[in-house]
N, C-alpha and C positions, 0 to 999 in steps of 0.2 A: 257344514263342513264334514267331510269324510275321515274317519280315522286313519292315520298314516301308519305304516310299519315298517322296520327296517329288517331286511333279507341279507344274509350272506349266501351269494350263489358262487359255486364253481362250476366254469365252464370247461370242458373237457374236448379234445378235439385230436385229430391225425394230419400231421403235416402232409400235403398233397402238392405235387406239381411244382415244387420249389425251383426255382432257378438257380443257376450255380452262384451267382452274386447272394442271394438270399440265404442259401445253404452256407457260403463261406460267412455272412455275417452273423447268421444265427450261431454258428461254432465260434467266431470270434468273441461273441458277447456272452456265451454260454456262463462264465463266473459270475454275471450280473443277474442270471436268472435260473439259480439253484434254489436248494432249500431254505437258505437265509432270506431269499429276495420275498418269500410267500407272505403278501399282506393283502388284506381285504380294502379295495379302495374303491372310490366312484370310477375312476379312470380305468382300473384294473390292473393287476399285476400279473405277468406273464413268467411261467416257469416251466422248465423242460430239461432233459437230461440230453449231452450231447451224443451220448454213445448208447445205443444208436440214436440218430437225430429222426424219431419218429412220432412221438406224443407229445403234447402240451397241454397245460392247464393255465386257466385264467381266474382270478379271484375277485370279485366284485362287491361292493355294498351298494344296494338298490333299496331306496325309499319310495313307498307306492301305496296307494289306497289299499287298506285291509279288504276291502270288499273284492278287489281284483285277484286277491290271493296270489300263491306261490307260482301258478302257471304264468301270470303276468310279469313277476318279477325275474322268472326264467326267461321269458321271451325279451325281456328289456336287457339284461345281461347277454344273452348271445347276440342280440343287435349290437349293443356295444362291441363286444369281442369281435364280430365280422367287420365292424367299421375301423378298429385299430388295426386288425391284421391285413386288411385289404389296403390301408394306408401305408403301411410298413413294406407291402408288396409281397407278404407271405402266403403262399397257397395252403388250403386247409380243408378238410372234410369232416364229416361225422359230427358236428358239434352236438353235446349232450349236457345237462345240468342238473346240478344237485343243489336244493334251495333249502336253508334253514331260516324260519322265521324267528328272530331274536325277541320278539315280544309274546311270542306265545311258548318259547323255551322253558321247559321246566330245568330250574337248577337243583341239584342235590347237594345240600350243605351239609357238612360233616357236623357231627356232634361235638360240643366242647368236650375236650380231653379231660379225664379225671386226673386229679392230683392227689 
């Protein structure tokens, strides 16, 4: 059995070809998709600024074989983002990802303070 790693992936993109209905829905729901909604989940969490309604990001947790690496984690997250956005009827373009492997991430710990 191959070793599994957990990745945090941020998928960014640009809204493109939004219908009037989709644009109105995004603007109406903007309060639910601001800074406080940013979470890393398997399903992905969508965030964007309503003015101007131009760019968005989605945050995903991807668990995959370590041998497949960060490129596979990015591809999985981008595929999930495409599926969600298409299901919601939102036009988009230019997806790109930033991946962090939580299993290899170095954590800098503060030394205990002196008393």
